[in-house]
C-alpha positions as CSV (number, residue, x, y, z in Angstrom):
1,M,0.1,12.0,-3.7
2,S,-2.6,13.9,-1.8
3,N,-1.3,17.1,-3.5
4,Y,-1.9,15.8,-6.9
5,I,-5.0,14.2,-6.2
6,Q,-6.8,17.9,-5.1
7,K,-4.9,19.2,-8.3
8,L,-6.6,16.7,-10.6
9,D,-10.0,17.4,-8.6
10,E,-9.5,20.9,-9.5
11,D,-8.8,20.0,-12.9
12,K,-11.7,17.9,-13.1
13,D,-13.9,21.0,-12.2
14,N,-12.3,23.1,-14.6
15,A,-12.0,20.4,-17.6
16,S,-12.9,21.8,-21.3
17,S,-14.7,18.6,-22.3
18,T,-16.7,15.8,-20.5
19,T,-14.3,13.3,-21.9
20,E,-11.8,15.1,-20.5
21,A,-13.5,15.4,-17.1
22,K,-14.1,11.6,-17.3
23,R,-11.1,10.4,-17.5
24,I,-9.3,12.9,-14.8
25,E,-12.4,11.2,-12.8
26,K,-11.2,7.6,-13.7
27,E,-7.8,8.5,-13.1
28,L,-8.8,10.1,-9.6
29,A,-10.8,6.9,-8.4
30,H,-7.6,5.3,-9.1
31,L,-5.1,7.0,-7.3
32,Q,-7.7,7.6,-4.2
33,K,-7.8,3.6,-4.3
34,Q,-3.8,3.2,-4.3
35,L,-3.7,6.2,-1.6
36,H,-6.0,3.9,0.4
37,E,-3.8,0.8,0.1
38,L,-0.4,2.8,1.0
39,N,-2.2,4.0,4.0
40,Q,-3.5,0.8,5.2
41,F,0.2,-0.6,4.4
42,D,2.0,2.0,6.4
43,E,-0.3,1.4,9.5
44,K,1.0,-2.4,9.1
45,L,4.3,-1.2,8.5
46,R,4.3,0.8,11.4
47,H,3.1,-1.5,14.1
48,Y,5.6,-3.9,13.1
49,A,8.3,-1.1,13.1
50,D,7.0,-0.2,16.7
51,Q,7.6,-4.0,17.8
52,R,11.6,-3.6,16.8
53,I,11.6,-7.1,15.8
54,Q,14.9,-8.7,15.9
55,L,16.2,-10.5,12.8
56,D,18.6,-13.3,13.0
57,L,20.8,-14.0,10.1
58,D,21.3,-17.7,11.6
59,D,17.5,-18.6,11.6
60,G,17.5,-18.4,7.9
61,V,14.2,-16.7,5.7
62,K,11.8,-18.8,6.6
63,V,11.7,-17.9,10.3
64,N,12.8,-14.4,9.8
65,Y,10.3,-13.9,6.9
66,G,7.7,-15.3,9.2
67,K,7.9,-12.6,11.8
68,F,6.6,-10.1,9.8
69,G,3.0,-11.4,9.2
70,D,0.9,-10.4,6.4
71,L,3.4,-7.3,5.8
72,L,5.4,-9.0,3.2
73,A,4.0,-10.8,-0.1
74,N,3.5,-14.6,-0.4
75,V,4.2,-15.8,3.6
76,K,2.8,-18.9,3.0
77,E,5.1,-19.7,0.1
78,V,8.1,-18.8,2.0
79,T,7.5,-20.1,5.3
80,G,4.4,-22.8,4.6
81,E,2.3,-21.4,7.3
82,K,-0.6,-19.0,7.2
83,S,0.0,-15.6,7.9
84,D,-1.8,-14.1,10.7
């Protein structure tokens, strides 16, 4: 994704029209936001992976899902508790 962002940045500089440059700029902003979100998720995921959390299927979804804090979506709906 970083390489694609760099390529788009070069394409923006070489754009033949301002309309094309603005379109590329808008796409760049969107991709940079996504890359930032992915980096944040990667940090959270690494934190939980380093903990080597043990899952027990007998505990059920609510207990196992809750072990991952805010990493997974809709924690409150599944566990009935607020995420960390």
